[in-house]
C-alpha positions as CSV (number, residue, x, y, z in Angstrom):
1,M,12.0,28.6,-7.5
2,K,13.9,26.0,-7.1
3,K,13.8,22.4,-8.6
4,L,12.7,20.2,-6.3
5,L,15.7,17.9,-4.8
6,I,15.3,14.3,-5.9
7,A,19.1,13.9,-4.3
8,P,19.5,11.6,-0.8
9,V,18.5,13.5,2.3
10,L,20.7,16.8,2.8
11,L,20.1,18.7,6.1
12,L,21.3,22.3,5.1
13,V,21.8,24.2,7.8
14,S,23.4,27.4,8.0
15,C,25.9,27.6,11.2
16,F,23.4,26.6,13.9
17,T,22.1,22.7,14.8
18,I,18.6,22.0,13.9
19,L,16.1,23.0,16.2
20,A,14.1,20.8,18.6
21,E,11.4,22.7,16.9
22,I,12.2,21.2,13.4
23,S,11.2,17.9,14.2
24,I,9.3,16.3,11.2
25,I,8.3,13.2,10.2
26,P,9.1,11.8,7.8
27,Q,12.2,13.1,7.5
28,P,12.3,15.8,4.7
29,V,14.6,15.1,1.7
30,S,16.5,18.2,2.3
31,I,16.3,21.3,4.8
32,K,18.0,24.4,5.0
33,E,17.4,26.5,8.1
34,L,17.0,30.4,7.7
35,P,17.7,33.1,10.2
36,G,14.4,34.7,12.1
37,K,10.6,33.1,12.4
38,F,7.6,33.7,11.0
39,I,4.9,34.7,13.4
40,L,0.9,33.6,12.9
41,T,-1.4,36.8,13.8
42,K,-5.0,37.5,13.8
43,E,-4.6,39.4,10.6
44,S,-2.7,36.5,8.5
45,T,-4.5,35.4,5.5
46,I,-4.3,32.6,3.2
47,S,-4.2,33.0,-0.5
48,Y,-4.7,30.2,-3.1
49,S,-3.9,30.5,-6.7
50,S,-6.9,29.1,-8.8
51,D,-10.0,26.6,-8.2
52,E,-8.2,23.2,-7.3
53,T,-6.3,24.8,-4.2
54,K,-9.2,26.8,-2.6
55,E,-10.5,23.5,-0.3
56,Y,-6.8,23.6,0.6
57,A,-6.9,27.2,2.1
58,E,-10.2,26.7,3.5
59,Y,-8.7,23.0,5.3
60,L,-5.5,25.3,6.6
61,A,-7.5,27.8,7.9
62,E,-10.3,26.0,10.0
63,T,-7.2,23.8,11.3
64,L,-5.1,27.0,12.4
65,G,-8.8,29.1,13.6
66,A,-9.8,25.9,16.0
67,S,-6.6,26.4,18.2
68,T,-5.7,30.2,17.8
69,G,-9.8,31.3,17.4
70,W,-9.3,33.5,14.5
71,D,-11.1,33.4,11.4
72,L,-8.2,33.8,8.8
73,S,-9.3,34.6,5.6
74,T,-8.6,33.2,2.2
75,V,-8.3,34.8,-1.0
76,R,-7.9,34.1,-4.7
77,N,-4.7,36.2,-5.0
78,I,-1.4,34.4,-4.4
79,A,0.4,37.7,-4.2
80,K,-1.7,38.7,-1.5
81,G,-1.7,36.6,1.1
82,T,0.6,35.8,4.2
83,I,0.6,32.4,3.6
84,R,0.2,31.3,-0.3
85,L,-0.7,27.8,-1.6
86,A,0.1,26.6,-5.2
87,I,0.1,23.9,-7.6
88,D,3.5,24.3,-9.7
89,S,4.5,20.9,-11.6
90,K,6.7,22.9,-13.9
91,N,8.7,23.6,-10.6
92,V,7.5,20.7,-8.4
93,K,8.3,18.0,-10.9
94,Q,8.0,14.7,-8.8
95,A,4.2,13.2,-7.9
96,E,3.1,14.6,-4.2
97,G,6.8,16.8,-3.8
98,Y,6.6,20.2,-2.4
99,I,8.4,23.0,-1.5
100,L,8.1,24.8,1.7
101,T,9.8,28.3,2.3
102,V,8.8,30.0,5.7
103,M,10.0,33.7,6.0
104,P,9.5,36.0,8.4
105,K,6.8,37.8,6.7
106,T,5.1,35.3,4.6
107,V,5.0,31.6,3.7
108,E,5.5,29.9,0.5
109,I,4.0,26.2,-0.1
110,I,4.2,24.7,-3.5
111,G,2.6,21.7,-4.5
112,A,3.7,19.3,-7.8
113,D,-0.1,18.3,-6.9
114,K,-2.9,18.3,-4.7
115,G,-1.2,15.4,-2.6
116,G,2.1,17.2,-2.5
117,L,0.3,21.3,-1.2
118,F,-1.3,19.1,1.1
119,Y,1.7,17.2,1.9
120,G,3.4,20.9,2.1
121,I,0.6,22.6,4.7
122,Q,1.4,19.0,7.2
123,T,5.3,20.0,7.1
124,F,4.4,23.6,8.1
125,L,1.9,22.5,10.5
126,Q,5.1,20.6,12.3
127,L,6.6,23.5,12.3
128,F,4.6,25.3,15.2
129,P,4.4,24.4,18.8
130,S,2.0,21.2,20.0
131,K,-0.7,23.2,20.6
132,I,-1.7,24.1,17.2
133,Y,-3.3,20.7,17.0
134,S,-5.7,21.1,19.8
135,E,-9.7,21.1,18.8
136,K,-10.1,23.5,21.0
137,R,-8.7,27.3,21.4
138,V,-5.7,28.0,23.0
139,K,-4.9,31.5,24.5
140,G,-1.7,32.9,25.2
141,M,0.4,30.9,22.9
142,D,2.9,32.3,20.9
143,W,2.2,31.3,17.3
144,S,6.0,31.0,15.6
145,A,7.4,28.6,13.3
146,P,11.3,28.7,12.7
147,C,12.5,30.0,9.1
148,V,13.3,27.2,6.7
149,E,13.4,26.0,3.1
150,I,12.0,22.3,2.7
151,E,12.1,20.7,-0.3
152,D,11.0,16.9,-0.1
153,A,9.1,14.3,-2.1
154,P,8.5,10.5,-1.4
155,E,10.5,7.9,-2.5
156,R,7.6,5.0,-3.1
157,P,4.5,5.9,-4.5
158,W,2.4,3.4,-2.0
159,R,2.8,4.2,1.6
160,G,-0.2,2.6,3.4
161,M,-2.0,0.9,6.7
162,M,-4.9,-1.6,6.4
163,L,-7.8,-1.2,8.9
164,D,-9.8,-4.3,9.5
165,V,-13.3,-3.3,10.6
166,A,-15.0,-6.3,9.2
167,R,-13.9,-8.4,12.9
168,Y,-14.6,-5.4,14.4
169,F,-17.0,-2.6,13.9
170,H,-15.9,0.9,13.5
171,D,-17.6,3.7,12.9
172,K,-17.3,6.5,9.8
173,D,-16.5,9.0,12.8
174,Y,-13.2,6.6,13.7
175,V,-12.5,5.7,10.5
176,K,-12.2,9.8,9.6
177,H,-9.9,9.9,12.9
178,F,-8.0,7.1,11.2
179,I,-7.5,8.9,8.4
180,D,-6.0,12.0,9.8
181,M,-3.7,9.6,11.6
182,M,-2.2,8.8,8.4
183,A,-2.7,11.9,6.3
184,M,-0.5,13.6,9.3
185,Y,2.4,11.7,8.7
186,K,2.0,11.5,4.6
187,M,0.8,8.1,3.7
188,N,-1.5,7.8,1.2
189,K,-3.5,4.4,0.9
190,L,-5.8,3.3,2.9
191,Q,-7.3,-0.8,2.7
192,F,-10.3,-0.9,3.9
193,H,-11.3,-4.3,5.2
194,L,-14.4,-4.5,4.8
195,I,-15.5,-8.4,4.7
196,D,-14.3,-11.2,6.5
197,D,-16.0,-14.6,8.5
198,S,-17.1,-12.4,11.5
199,G,-18.5,-9.6,9.4
200,W,-19.5,-7.8,6.2
201,R,-19.5,-4.4,6.5
202,L,-20.9,-3.1,2.9
203,E,-23.7,-2.3,1.8
204,S,-25.7,-4.0,-1.0
205,E,-28.7,-3.1,-2.6
206,K,-29.0,-6.3,-5.1
207,Y,-28.1,-8.4,-1.9
208,P,-29.5,-6.8,1.2
209,R,-29.0,-9.4,3.4
210,L,-25.4,-9.5,3.4
211,T,-26.0,-6.6,5.9
212,E,-28.9,-7.2,7.4
213,V,-27.8,-10.8,8.4
214,G,-23.6,-10.7,7.4
215,A,-23.0,-7.8,9.6
216,Y,-23.8,-8.9,12.8
217,A,-23.1,-11.4,15.6
218,G,-24.8,-12.8,18.6
219,S,-28.9,-11.5,18.9
220,K,-31.3,-9.0,20.5
221,E,-29.4,-7.5,23.4
222,D,-25.8,-8.7,22.9
223,R,-25.2,-8.2,19.0
224,L,-22.5,-7.3,17.6
225,G,-21.6,-5.6,14.2
226,G,-22.8,-2.8,11.9
227,Y,-22.2,-1.5,8.4
228,Y,-21.2,1.4,6.1
229,T,-24.4,2.4,3.8
230,K,-23.0,3.7,0.6
231,D,-23.6,7.2,1.3
232,D,-21.1,6.8,4.7
233,I,-18.7,5.7,2.1
234,R,-19.0,8.6,-0.4
235,E,-18.3,10.7,2.4
236,I,-15.3,8.7,3.8
237,I,-14.1,8.7,0.7
238,D,-14.4,12.5,-0.2
239,Y,-13.1,13.3,3.7
240,A,-10.1,11.0,2.5
241,A,-9.6,12.4,-1.1
242,L,-9.0,15.8,0.7
243,R,-6.0,14.6,2.8
244,N,-4.5,12.8,-0.3
245,V,-5.8,9.2,1.2
246,E,-6.4,6.6,-1.4
247,I,-9.0,4.2,-0.4
248,I,-9.0,0.7,-1.6
249,P,-11.8,-2.0,-0.6
250,E,-11.0,-5.4,0.4
251,I,-13.9,-7.6,-0.5
252,E,-12.6,-10.7,0.6
253,F,-12.9,-13.9,-1.1
254,P,-12.3,-17.0,-1.8
255,A,-12.0,-17.7,1.9
256,H,-12.8,-15.0,5.0
257,I,-16.6,-15.0,3.5
258,L,-18.4,-16.6,6.0
259,S,-20.7,-13.7,6.6
260,A,-21.5,-13.4,3.5
261,V,-22.8,-17.5,3.8
262,V,-24.4,-16.9,7.0
263,A,-26.5,-14.5,4.8
264,Y,-26.7,-16.8,1.8
265,P,-26.0,-20.3,2.2
266,W,-25.9,-21.3,-1.5
267,L,-22.8,-19.5,-1.8
268,S,-20.7,-22.2,-0.4
269,C,-20.3,-26.0,-1.5
270,T,-22.0,-27.2,1.0
271,G,-25.2,-25.1,1.8
272,L,-25.2,-25.5,5.0
273,Q,-26.7,-22.6,7.4
274,H,-24.2,-20.9,9.3
275,E,-24.0,-18.3,12.1
276,L,-21.8,-15.3,12.4
277,P,-18.9,-15.8,15.0
278,R,-18.2,-14.0,18.3
279,Q,-14.6,-15.1,18.6
280,H,-12.4,-15.7,16.0
281,F,-11.5,-18.3,13.6
282,I,-11.2,-18.8,10.7
283,S,-13.8,-20.8,7.9
284,R,-12.9,-23.4,5.8
285,D,-16.2,-22.5,3.7
286,L,-14.9,-20.9,0.8
287,L,-17.4,-19.5,-1.8
288,C,-17.9,-22.5,-4.2
289,V,-16.5,-20.8,-7.9
290,G,-18.1,-24.4,-9.2
291,K,-21.2,-22.7,-9.5
292,E,-22.5,-20.0,-12.2
293,S,-24.6,-18.4,-9.2
294,S,-21.8,-17.9,-7.4
295,M,-19.7,-16.5,-9.7
296,Q,-22.8,-14.6,-11.1
297,F,-22.7,-13.3,-7.0
298,L,-19.1,-12.3,-7.3
299,K,-19.4,-10.3,-10.2
300,D,-22.3,-8.3,-9.0
301,I,-20.5,-7.2,-5.8
302,L,-17.7,-6.3,-7.3
303,D,-19.5,-4.1,-10.0
304,E,-21.0,-2.6,-7.2
305,T,-17.9,-1.9,-5.5
306,V,-16.2,-0.3,-8.7
307,E,-19.3,1.5,-9.1
308,L,-19.2,3.2,-5.2
309,F,-15.0,3.4,-5.1
310,P,-13.4,5.8,-7.5
311,S,-9.7,3.8,-6.6
312,K,-8.3,2.3,-9.3
313,Y,-7.3,-0.8,-6.9
314,I,-9.6,-3.7,-6.3
315,N,-8.2,-5.6,-3.1
316,I,-9.6,-9.2,-3.2
317,G,-8.3,-10.5,0.1
318,G,-6.7,-14.3,-1.1
319,D,-5.2,-15.3,1.9
320,E,-5.6,-18.2,3.9
321,A,-8.3,-20.9,1.9
322,V,-8.0,-24.2,3.0
323,Y,-9.4,-26.0,-0.2
324,T,-11.1,-29.6,1.5
325,R,-14.4,-28.0,0.5
326,W,-13.3,-27.7,-3.1
327,E,-11.7,-30.9,-3.1
328,E,-15.3,-32.6,-2.4
329,C,-17.4,-30.4,-4.5
330,E,-19.1,-32.1,-7.4
331,D,-19.4,-29.1,-8.7
332,C,-16.2,-27.8,-8.2
333,R,-14.1,-31.1,-9.3
334,A,-16.1,-30.5,-12.6
335,L,-14.4,-27.1,-12.8
336,M,-11.2,-28.4,-12.3
337,K,-11.5,-30.9,-15.2
338,K,-12.8,-28.1,-17.8
339,Q,-10.0,-26.3,-17.0
340,G,-7.2,-28.5,-16.9
341,L,-6.3,-28.3,-13.2
342,E,-4.9,-31.1,-11.2
343,K,-4.9,-30.0,-7.7
344,A,-7.9,-27.6,-6.0
345,S,-5.2,-25.5,-5.2
346,E,-4.8,-24.0,-8.9
347,L,-8.9,-23.2,-8.8
348,Q,-7.5,-20.5,-6.7
349,G,-5.2,-19.1,-9.2
350,W,-7.7,-19.4,-12.3
351,L,-10.5,-17.3,-9.8
352,T,-8.0,-14.8,-9.5
353,D,-7.4,-14.7,-13.0
354,T,-10.7,-14.3,-13.9
355,V,-11.3,-11.6,-11.6
356,A,-8.3,-9.8,-12.6
357,K,-8.9,-9.7,-16.0
358,M,-12.7,-8.4,-15.3
359,M,-11.3,-5.4,-13.3
360,A,-8.8,-5.2,-16.0
361,D,-11.2,-4.3,-18.2
362,K,-12.9,-1.5,-15.4
363,G,-9.9,0.2,-15.3
364,R,-9.0,-1.9,-12.0
365,T,-5.9,-3.3,-10.7
366,V,-6.5,-6.2,-8.8
367,I,-4.4,-6.2,-5.2
368,G,-4.6,-9.1,-2.5
369,W,-2.3,-10.8,0.2
370,E,0.7,-12.9,-1.1
371,E,-1.3,-16.2,-2.1
372,I,-3.0,-14.7,-5.7
373,I,0.5,-15.1,-6.7
374,T,1.3,-18.2,-5.2
375,R,-1.8,-20.9,-5.5
376,G,-1.9,-21.7,-9.3
377,D,-1.2,-19.4,-12.8
378,V,-2.7,-15.4,-12.7
379,S,-1.5,-14.1,-16.2
380,T,-3.0,-11.1,-15.6
381,P,-0.7,-8.6,-14.0
382,V,-2.0,-8.1,-10.2
383,V,-0.3,-6.4,-7.2
384,A,0.5,-8.7,-3.9
385,L,1.1,-7.7,-0.6
386,I,3.9,-9.8,0.8
387,W,3.3,-10.8,4.6
388,H,5.8,-13.9,5.4
389,N,8.9,-12.2,4.9
390,V,10.5,-9.1,3.3
391,S,12.3,-11.7,0.9
392,D,9.2,-13.3,-0.5
393,T,8.7,-9.7,-3.2
394,T,10.8,-12.2,-5.3
395,L,7.5,-14.5,-6.1
396,A,6.1,-11.3,-7.7
397,I,9.1,-10.9,-10.5
398,P,8.3,-14.5,-12.7
399,Q,5.2,-13.3,-13.8
400,G,5.8,-9.5,-13.7
401,H,3.4,-8.8,-10.7
402,K,4.1,-6.1,-8.4
403,A,4.1,-6.3,-4.4
404,I,3.9,-4.4,-1.4
405,L,5.9,-4.9,1.7
406,T,3.5,-5.7,4.8
407,P,5.7,-8.4,6.4
408,A,4.3,-9.8,9.6
409,T,7.6,-9.4,11.4
410,H,7.8,-5.5,11.1
411,T,4.2,-4.0,9.9
412,Y,1.5,-5.8,11.6
413,L,0.8,-3.4,14.5
414,D,-1.5,-5.8,16.3
415,F,1.1,-7.0,17.9
416,P,2.3,-5.8,20.9
417,E,5.5,-3.6,21.1
418,G,7.7,-5.5,23.6
419,S,7.0,-8.6,26.1
420,T,6.7,-6.5,29.8
421,P,3.9,-7.7,31.6
422,G,1.0,-5.8,31.8
423,E,1.0,-4.9,28.2
424,V,-2.6,-4.8,26.4
425,K,-4.0,-8.0,24.8
426,S,-2.7,-8.3,21.2
427,A,-1.8,-10.4,18.8
428,T,0.6,-13.9,20.0
429,W,1.6,-15.8,17.4
430,M,4.9,-13.6,16.5
431,P,6.9,-11.8,18.4
432,P,6.5,-8.2,19.7
433,I,7.1,-5.3,17.2
434,S,8.7,-3.0,18.8
435,L,9.1,1.0,17.5
436,E,12.9,0.0,16.2
437,K,12.4,-2.8,14.9
438,V,9.1,-1.5,12.9
439,Y,12.1,1.4,11.6
440,S,14.8,-1.3,11.0
441,M,12.7,-2.8,7.9
442,P,14.8,-3.5,4.9
443,V,13.3,-1.8,1.4
444,N,15.4,-1.5,-1.8
445,D,15.2,2.0,-3.7
446,Y,12.3,2.7,-5.4
447,S,12.1,3.5,-9.6
448,P,9.6,3.1,-12.1
449,E,10.6,-0.2,-12.7
450,S,10.8,-1.6,-9.1
451,T,8.9,-4.6,-7.8
452,V,8.0,-3.1,-4.4
453,I,6.1,-0.2,-4.9
454,G,5.7,0.3,-1.0
455,V,4.9,-0.4,2.1
456,Q,2.0,-0.7,4.6
457,G,1.0,-1.0,8.2
458,C,-1.8,-3.7,9.2
459,L,-4.0,-3.1,11.6
460,W,-6.0,-6.4,12.2
461,S,-8.8,-6.1,15.3
462,D,-9.6,-10.1,15.9
463,Q,-6.6,-10.9,18.7
464,F,-7.9,-7.9,21.1
465,I,-11.1,-6.8,20.2
466,H,-13.5,-9.4,20.0
467,G,-15.3,-11.6,21.8
468,T,-15.2,-10.5,26.1
469,I,-12.0,-9.0,25.9
470,L,-12.9,-5.4,25.1
471,Q,-16.4,-5.2,24.2
472,E,-18.2,-1.4,24.5
473,I,-20.7,-1.1,27.0
474,I,-23.3,1.1,24.8
475,P,-25.1,2.8,27.4
476,L,-22.0,4.3,28.6
477,D,-21.0,5.9,25.2
478,E,-17.3,4.1,25.7
479,N,-14.8,4.0,23.1
480,R,-12.2,1.9,24.4
481,S,-11.8,-0.1,21.3
482,E,-11.0,3.3,19.1
483,Q,-8.3,4.2,22.2
484,Y,-7.1,0.3,21.5
485,I,-6.5,0.7,17.7
486,D,-4.7,4.3,18.9
487,Y,-2.9,2.5,21.6
488,L,-1.3,0.0,19.3
489,T,-1.1,2.0,15.7
490,F,1.3,5.1,17.7
491,P,3.8,5.7,17.7
492,R,4.7,2.8,15.2
493,L,3.1,4.2,12.2
494,M,5.4,7.0,12.4
495,A,7.7,4.5,11.6
496,V,5.7,2.9,9.1
497,A,5.7,6.4,7.2
498,E,9.4,7.3,7.4
499,V,10.1,4.4,5.9
500,G,8.4,4.4,2.7
501,W,8.7,7.8,2.5
502,G,12.5,7.7,2.5
503,K,15.8,5.9,1.1
504,E,16.9,3.5,3.9
505,S,20.4,4.8,3.4
506,N,19.5,7.8,4.9
507,R,17.4,6.3,8.0
508,S,18.9,7.0,11.4
509,W,17.1,5.1,14.4
510,P,18.9,7.8,17.0
511,D,18.1,10.4,15.0
512,F,14.3,9.0,14.4
513,R,14.1,8.4,18.2
514,T,15.1,12.0,19.1
515,R,12.4,13.5,16.5
516,T,9.8,11.0,17.7
517,S,10.0,12.3,21.5
518,H,8.8,15.6,20.1
519,H,5.8,14.2,18.4
520,Y,4.0,12.7,21.2
521,A,2.8,16.1,22.5
522,K,1.3,16.8,18.9
523,L,-0.4,12.8,19.1
524,R,-1.6,14.5,22.4
525,E,-3.1,17.4,21.6
526,K,-4.9,15.9,18.2
527,G,-6.4,13.9,20.4
528,I,-4.8,10.6,19.6
529,G,-4.6,8.0,22.2
530,Y,-0.8,6.7,21.8
531,R,1.2,4.0,23.5
532,V,3.6,6.2,26.3
533,P,7.0,4.9,25.5
534,E,9.4,3.6,28.3
535,P,12.4,5.9,29.5
536,I,15.2,5.1,27.4
537,I,18.8,3.7,28.8
538,K,21.2,5.4,28.0
539,E,23.9,3.3,30.0
540,M,23.4,0.3,31.8
541,K,27.0,-1.7,33.1
542,E,27.9,-4.4,35.5
543,N,30.0,-2.8,38.0
544,A,32.4,-5.3,39.8
545,D,30.4,-6.4,42.7
546,G,28.1,-7.8,41.0
547,T,25.6,-4.8,41.0
548,W,23.7,-3.2,38.1
549,S,23.7,0.7,37.7
550,F,21.5,2.7,35.1
551,V,21.4,6.4,33.8
552,L,17.8,7.2,31.7
553,E,16.9,10.0,29.4
554,P,13.2,10.9,28.6
555,S,11.3,9.3,26.0
556,I,8.8,12.0,25.6
557,E,10.4,16.0,25.1
558,G,9.1,17.3,28.9
559,S,8.1,14.3,30.5
560,E,8.7,13.0,34.3
561,I,10.6,9.4,35.2
562,V,9.8,7.7,37.9
563,Y,11.5,4.2,39.6
564,T,12.0,1.4,41.9
565,T,14.7,-0.7,43.4
566,D,13.0,-3.1,44.8
567,G,11.2,-5.3,41.7
568,S,8.0,-3.6,42.2
569,Y,6.3,-1.4,39.4
570,P,6.3,2.2,39.8
571,T,3.1,4.7,39.9
572,I,3.5,8.2,39.8
573,H,4.2,8.1,43.7
574,S,7.6,6.4,43.3
575,N,11.3,8.4,43.3
576,G,11.5,10.7,40.8
577,Y,14.5,10.3,38.7
578,Q,16.7,13.4,38.8
579,G,19.8,12.6,36.7
580,G,22.7,10.5,37.3
581,S,23.2,6.8,38.1
582,V,20.8,4.3,39.9
583,T,22.5,1.2,41.2
584,V,20.6,-2.3,42.4
585,E,21.5,-5.5,43.6
586,S,20.0,-7.1,40.6
587,K,18.9,-6.4,37.4
588,S,15.7,-7.6,37.2
589,D,15.5,-5.1,40.5
590,F,15.1,-1.9,38.3
591,H,11.8,-0.7,37.2
592,A,11.7,2.8,35.5
593,A,8.4,4.4,34.0
594,T,7.3,7.8,32.0
595,V,4.9,9.6,33.4
596,D,3.2,11.7,30.9
597,G,0.1,13.8,32.3
598,K,-1.6,11.4,34.1
599,R,-0.7,8.6,32.2
600,V,2.7,5.9,33.5
601,S,3.8,3.6,31.0
602,L,4.6,0.3,31.4
603,P,8.1,0.0,33.1
604,V,11.9,-1.1,31.7
605,Y,11.9,-4.5,32.5
606,F,14.3,-7.0,32.8
607,A,13.0,-10.7,32.9
608,P,15.0,-13.0,35.0
609,D,17.8,-14.8,33.6
610,Y,17.0,-18.6,32.0
611,T,20.0,-19.0,30.6
612,S,20.8,-22.2,32.8
613,Y,17.7,-23.5,31.3
614,S,18.3,-23.1,27.9
615,E,18.2,-27.2,27.4
616,Y,14.5,-26.8,27.7
617,G,13.9,-24.2,24.9
618,K,12.0,-20.4,25.2
619,F,10.2,-19.5,28.8
620,V,6.3,-20.1,28.7
621,S,5.3,-19.5,32.3
622,E,5.9,-20.3,36.2
623,W,3.9,-21.8,38.7
624,N,3.8,-20.9,42.3
625,P,1.6,-22.3,45.0
626,L,-1.5,-20.3,43.6
627,Q,-1.7,-23.1,40.8
628,I,-1.5,-25.9,42.9
629,Q,-5.0,-28.0,43.9
630,P,-5.6,-30.8,46.4
631,K,-7.1,-32.9,44.1
632,P,-6.5,-33.1,40.5
633,A,-8.1,-30.6,38.4
634,P,-7.2,-29.0,35.0
635,W,-4.1,-26.5,34.5
636,R,-4.5,-24.4,31.2
637,I,-1.4,-23.0,30.3
638,N,-1.4,-20.4,27.5
639,L,0.9,-21.7,24.7
640,S,-0.1,-18.2,22.0
641,G,3.1,-17.2,20.3
642,K,5.3,-20.5,21.3
643,I,3.6,-22.5,18.7
644,T,4.3,-20.4,15.6
645,E,4.7,-23.4,13.1
646,N,3.8,-27.1,12.2
647,G,6.3,-29.3,13.7
648,K,7.5,-31.7,16.9
649,Y,7.5,-29.0,20.4
650,V,8.2,-30.7,24.1
651,L,6.8,-28.9,26.9
652,T,8.9,-29.0,29.9
653,F,7.8,-28.3,33.7
654,V,11.1,-27.4,35.9
655,P,10.3,-27.4,39.7
656,T,12.5,-24.9,41.5
657,K,11.5,-24.4,45.2
658,G,8.8,-26.0,47.7
659,Q,8.6,-28.7,50.1
660,T,5.3,-29.9,48.2
661,S,5.5,-32.9,45.6
662,V,2.9,-32.4,42.3
663,H,1.6,-34.6,40.5
664,L,1.1,-34.3,36.8
665,G,-0.8,-36.0,34.4
666,N,-2.1,-36.5,30.2
667,L,-1.6,-32.8,28.6
668,K,-3.9,-31.7,26.1
669,L,-3.0,-29.6,23.4
670,Y,-6.4,-27.1,22.1
671,K,-5.8,-24.6,18.5
672,G,-9.0,-22.3,20.4
673,N,-11.8,-24.8,21.0
674,E,-10.5,-27.9,18.9
675,L,-8.5,-30.5,20.1
676,I,-5.3,-31.0,17.9
677,A,-2.8,-33.4,19.8
678,E,-2.6,-34.9,23.2
679,S,0.3,-36.8,25.1
680,S,0.1,-39.1,28.4
681,G,2.0,-38.4,31.3
682,D,2.4,-39.6,35.2
683,F,4.7,-37.6,37.0
684,L,5.5,-36.4,40.5
685,L,7.8,-33.1,40.4
686,K,9.7,-32.2,43.4
687,T,12.6,-29.7,44.2
688,G,15.4,-31.1,43.1
689,G,14.2,-33.7,41.3
690,D,13.8,-34.4,37.2
691,P,11.7,-32.4,35.0
692,A,8.8,-33.9,33.3
693,S,8.6,-33.3,29.5
694,Y,5.5,-33.7,26.9
695,N,5.7,-34.2,23.4
696,L,3.8,-32.6,21.0
697,T,3.1,-32.8,17.2
698,V,1.1,-30.0,15.9
699,D,0.2,-30.3,11.8
700,S,-2.8,-27.4,11.7
701,F,-1.0,-24.3,12.6
702,E,-3.1,-21.6,11.8
703,A,-1.6,-18.2,12.4
704,G,-4.2,-15.7,14.8
705,T,-5.2,-18.6,16.9
706,P,-4.8,-19.3,20.8
707,F,-3.2,-22.3,21.6
708,T,-3.0,-23.7,25.3
709,A,-2.5,-27.1,27.1
710,V,-4.4,-28.5,29.4
711,I,-2.6,-30.4,32.0
712,E,-4.2,-32.6,34.9
713,Q,-2.3,-31.3,38.1
714,Y,-2.6,-31.6,42.0
715,G,-0.1,-31.5,45.0
716,S,0.8,-34.1,47.4
717,N,-0.2,-32.8,50.9
718,G,-0.1,-29.1,50.3
719,N,0.8,-26.7,47.5
720,D,4.1,-25.7,48.5
721,S,5.5,-25.9,44.9
722,S,7.2,-23.6,42.7
723,G,8.7,-23.8,39.1
724,L,9.4,-22.6,35.3
725,I,7.8,-24.0,32.1
726,F,9.2,-24.0,28.8
727,I,8.7,-25.4,25.5
728,K,11.2,-25.9,22.9
């Protein structure tokens, strides 16, 4: 048996090009193609070497049996199996590593540990036709896999995803589905975001009102929410353990804890009674660290959590705290004086360090968002989730902390993949994150001494599921919210997985995109509701006469492409692309979409050219006669994603055509429902005339909160007016 290679990726191919069916994600360290193919039959057997590998033999038999319809036998005698499973840490030395050898008569999967064995199985499954992932029997299939020798191991120990069930509750079956999605691509850490302002999702025996009251928003028939019993959690943990996924509970504090305050008002500094919110907002109420009763509550909850979760990590959140309540609280000020602290923000450092020491005594390491190492001194080693910028990992170095890269710029999957009109509602406070953008995230090579121990994707549910946007209709037994999560997660989870698994120097975007095109069929068979990607523009050029020509290729293996040349959105009835070049008068007239079975992607989209208006900043929106009223009326303009930080902004209205003059009056800017800025005005806009500009100052920016401008407007003698709106 060969020793596992830890060298850079080496694709060892005989005299052949690697076949399309060998499209493994994440890309293995080395692949050597061998002659022939392995054919699975109903007589095939799965053998295992020990009791600790038995459950993996049963897992593989169950997985293969679902699609083939065969009841494959398992036997504890590795020499007698057609497919042989073993753990051998002497020959496969790196944690979670494996060697997979597929030969015409036998398959051998050797793992360094249980995780490595499981990952070898996942790679083996990816070699089969996509139907292998079907949960229903598929008849008449040639269940064959190419013969290969693969040696593989992850570059980094932390390859994670965060699932937010606090803002919107998902039952345990969907959590298992999410774990399966992670495990399929060799991701090994699930940050379980159980607590937030809008929901407490973890049963507590000592504090039952946390779930009786704090798990549900609304009342009676429109109640929204839910929680996990301790038995639910144990079931989820066991399910994840077989799939090498460690469940890390997140108990959020000192902010994002309104759900506990609603249940037990004495936990806050004010003691006021609140209601659980149905719409996203960040509560200003914090856990009152100056009260012994609040600190005892925290200790009790963490004790229950440690007892329930075997993970060696406990996530304490720690982000987005506003310290006004602490500054006004006599108990908190007394604690500051006792600890010799000058600022209320330093109380968070004291709290983090106190909890980190408490958890260290229990053999646990504290994890939290990057604020846990930037708000006061923390002497006990912790792990910080770096969510602002990749370069912020340097913040962890001075005090010997570790870091996990989860920057909003690359790994927040609640942002849309693109800005094409028609994209599903999602977070808007940052630009869209394409699959290529995720794949481009810079990560230094790993060593045990590295500050950065891995990467993590995040899936927040506050922007797109809460409120009235995507409510389940319970009598119809819908699962729209689950499809929504799937849509935002895939295909981008595959990019996060490969970024975490391999070295940055070995990444190739064209190669990854090609491999990805073969995985949509696997996702479809596995019941994953992925986002259908737009067709790939292979060639685009402007011709001498000012027209534009396009050459396309499919983004999904075996899919079709439809297109239009008049600016309209294509449907399944539009022209079918047969190859060659398509020429249009204007680039924005061309639209093309992928047809994947019954589903049609959003189209390839080219926004109109606004470069001639660059002095006014970024395009916000346009208006046409439908927006113009005959008498003064409010006009709401969505600025979410356009206001991205505190500062001074100018909102400009530019008339472009029409015979009607439009009156614009005063403008108000709202953050959620809170008025945060006003700008007076009295403008008369007419075609060919001057634009109207409003000055606004934002000093309370809050990530994830919608911004809306409301302006008074009406048309003078009609509504024949069109124009553009920009922000700078």
